N, C-alpha and C positions, 0 to 999 in steps of 0.2 A: 595352427595359426588362425587368428581372427580374420575372417573374410569380410567383416563389416557389412553384413546384409542390411539393406534398408537405407544406406547412405547414398547420396547423389553427388556426382562430381561433374563439373562443366569443364571440358577441355577446349582450348581456343587456339587455332592455327590456320593461317590462310592456305597452307599446303595440304591438300587432301590426303597425300601419302603419309604425311606426318600425323594427321588425325587418325588414320587407319592404324598406323603402327602403335601410337599411344593408346588408342582404345583397346587394341588387342592385348597390349602389355598389362594394362590395369585389369582387364577382365580375366586374364590368366591367373592372377593372384588374389583377386577380390570379387565378391559378389555384389558390387555396388552398381547402381544405375549410372551410366555414362551418357551425358548429353554433349553434343558437338556444336561448335560455332566456328565459321570460317572467316570471321572478321570481328573487329572490335565492336562495331555497332550491333552485330548479331549477338555477341556476348552480352552486351548491355540489355538488349531486348529480352533475351532469355532470363537473365538474372533478375531483372526488375519484375518480370511476370511470373516467376517461379519462386515462391517463398521457401522451398525445401532444398535449395542448393547448399551443400555443406562445404565444398572446397572448389577452387578454380585453379586449373593449371593453364597458364597463359604464356603464349609465345610473344616475344617482344617485337621482332621484326615483321611488321605487317603493313600493307599499304593503307592510305587514307587515315586510319586511326591505329597508331602502334600500341604496343602493350603498355607502355608508360601512361599514355593518354587514357587508355581503357581503364587501367587500375585507378587513376586519378578520378575518373568519372564514377567508378564504383564506390570509392571511398567517401565521396561527398553525399551519397544518397543513403538515407536512413535504413532502407530495406536491405542494402547490400554492403554497408560499410564494415560489418563484422565478419564477412566471409573471408577466410584465409586465402591468400593468393600465392601460388608458387610460380615464379617466373622461369621460363626456359628460353635460352638464347644460344645461337651459334655465332653471332656477330658482336654482341655487346659484352665483351669479356673483361674489360678493364675494371680496376677498382672504382674508378669514377662512375661508371655505369651501374655497378653493383650498389654503390652508395645511393645513386638516384633511385634505383629500384626499391630499396628499403625506405627511402624518403617518401615515395608515393604510396607506400602501404604494403609492400610485399612481405609475406611471412618468411619466404625463402627465395634463393636466387641460384638456379642450377644451369650448368653449361652443357651444350650439345657437343659431341654426340652423347646421347643419354646413356648414363650408367643405370642399367635396369634395377639393380639392387638398391642403389642410392635413391632413385626416384620412388620406388615402392616403399622403402623404409621411411622416406620423408612423408609420403602420403599417409602411411600407417600411423606415424607419430601424430599428425594433426587430427586424423579421425579418432585416434585413441583419446586425445585431449578433449575433443568434442563429445565423445561418448561419456567420458568421466564427468564433464561439466553437466551433461544432460542427466546423468544418474544423480548427481548432487542436487540439481534443480528439482528432480522428482522427489527426492528425499525431503528437500526443503518444503516443497509444495504439500507433501503428506503431513509434515510437522505443523505447517501453517493451518492446514485443514483441521487437524486434530485440536490444535490450540483454539482455533475459531469455534469449533464445536464445543469445547470446554467452556469458553467464554460465553457462548450463547446459552449453554445450560445454566451457568451461574447467573446470567442476566435474567433468564426466565424464572429461575428460582427466586431471585431477589424481587422481581416484579410481582411474583405470586405472593410473597410474604407481605410486601407493601400493599398490594391490592386487597389482601384479606385481613390486614391488621385492623383491630377495632378502633385504634386511636387515629385521629386526623393527622396527616402529615402535609406540611407546606414547605416547599423549597423556595428560598428567597434570594434575590440579588442583594448585595450589600446596601443598595439604595432602599431596599424594602419592597421592591416589586416582586410579585409572585411569579415563579418560573415553572412550578409544577405542583400538582395536588393529587393526593390519592383519593380513591372512591369514598372513604370514610369522611374526608374533609368536604368533598362535594356534597355528600348527603347531609352532613351537619349544617352546612351553610346554605344549601338549597340552590347551588349553582352547578352548571356544567363546567367541566375542567377548562374547556376553551374560553369560557366567560371569565374564569378566575385568573387565567394567565394574563399578566400585564397589569392587573389591579395592584394597588398599594395595600400592604398588610394593614395599614391604618383604616382602610375601607371596610374591613371585616373583623376588626379586633379592637377591643377597648379594655383598659385596666380600670379598676374601680375609682381611683382618684384621677381627677382631671389633670393634675400635675404629672402623674405617672403616664397618662395617655399622651400628653404633649411631648414627653421625653422618650417616647417609644423608640424612635430611631436616633436618639441622642445618648442619653445616659446608659441605656442597656447595651447599645452598640459599643460604647467605650468599655463597658464591662466585658463584653465578648472579646474585644481586642486584647484585654489584659488576661482573661482567664480561659477563653475559648468556649465556656459553657455558663449558662445561667440556670440555676435550679428552678424547679416548678414554682409557679406563682398562680394565684387565683385571679382569673380574668373572665372575659366573656367574648364569644364570637358574636358578630352582628350578622344574622342570617339575611337572606335576600328579602324576606318579608318583614325585616326590621326586628324580628324576635331577638332577644338576648339569650344566648346559650351559655350557661356557666361551664367553664372549663378549667382544667389544671394544665398550665402552659409551660413548656420547656423550650430553650433555644440553645443550639450548639453551632459553633462556627467551624467552617471548613477553610483551611488556610493553604496557600501555596508555599513553594520553597522559600519565598522571600518573606514569609510570615504575614502575608496580606490576606485578608478575608476575601474569598471568592464566592462562597455560598453560605447561606444560613439555613439550618434545618430547624423547623419548628414542629413540635409534637404537642397535640392537645387531646386531653382526655375529657370526654363529656361527663360533667358532674351533675347533670340533671337527676334529681331524686336523692342525691347524697346530702347528708347534713354537713354544714360547714364546720370546720374545726373551730371550737370555741363558741359555737352557737348554742344558745340555751334550749 
């Protein structure tokens, strides 16, 4: 039989003899830690200050704050609202009181005199459910940790590829503002990444024809919407020192599920030293 070592149960009764009997019964069959409270207020104080209570066995008939009131107070507090409560009573035996017990949050409602086997079986059932839930949470946590590790590895790999690629990479908003730049882009343009972020692509890019330059966020954005990609074109980067750096420039759109462009990836190859196609 599972003796549920490591679990903690709070028993609540204003009668010291009842507490002694209940404590002895639970300890006979289980290796759980048993805490005692002799009033509803004492039960609240213990439960609110001890985050490790797994189950509460609560007498109903108590002075000042009865079991119904105590349960209600426990269920409205975030720290204690998920702790299962087993009601015990010798006086409130009618269906009406049992209904009230479940309405205030009881997991079970047992009548005195206590049937030892019934009570221990009930406690075992809830502890077993808690144990199973914890096992599932541990498994889930392990899976999440493994998946997080895999995602971090993939992220590190991608960042390494982007950081070491020879071509410049700029990530744009649909409006043309720069969201990110890789080291090659920063080197080619002579800017720190923090300086590039927020600039317009038009501040660092020009096409050879003025008409093309003026249509940068017009005609080619429309083409991106239609095709998702624009093939390489010859253009220039405008470096921080106003140098023109000849480039071969490509643009690819990233779209969401609604087919709306969310980001634009621009890749530029430095063509300095390359003869132009068709040049004599």
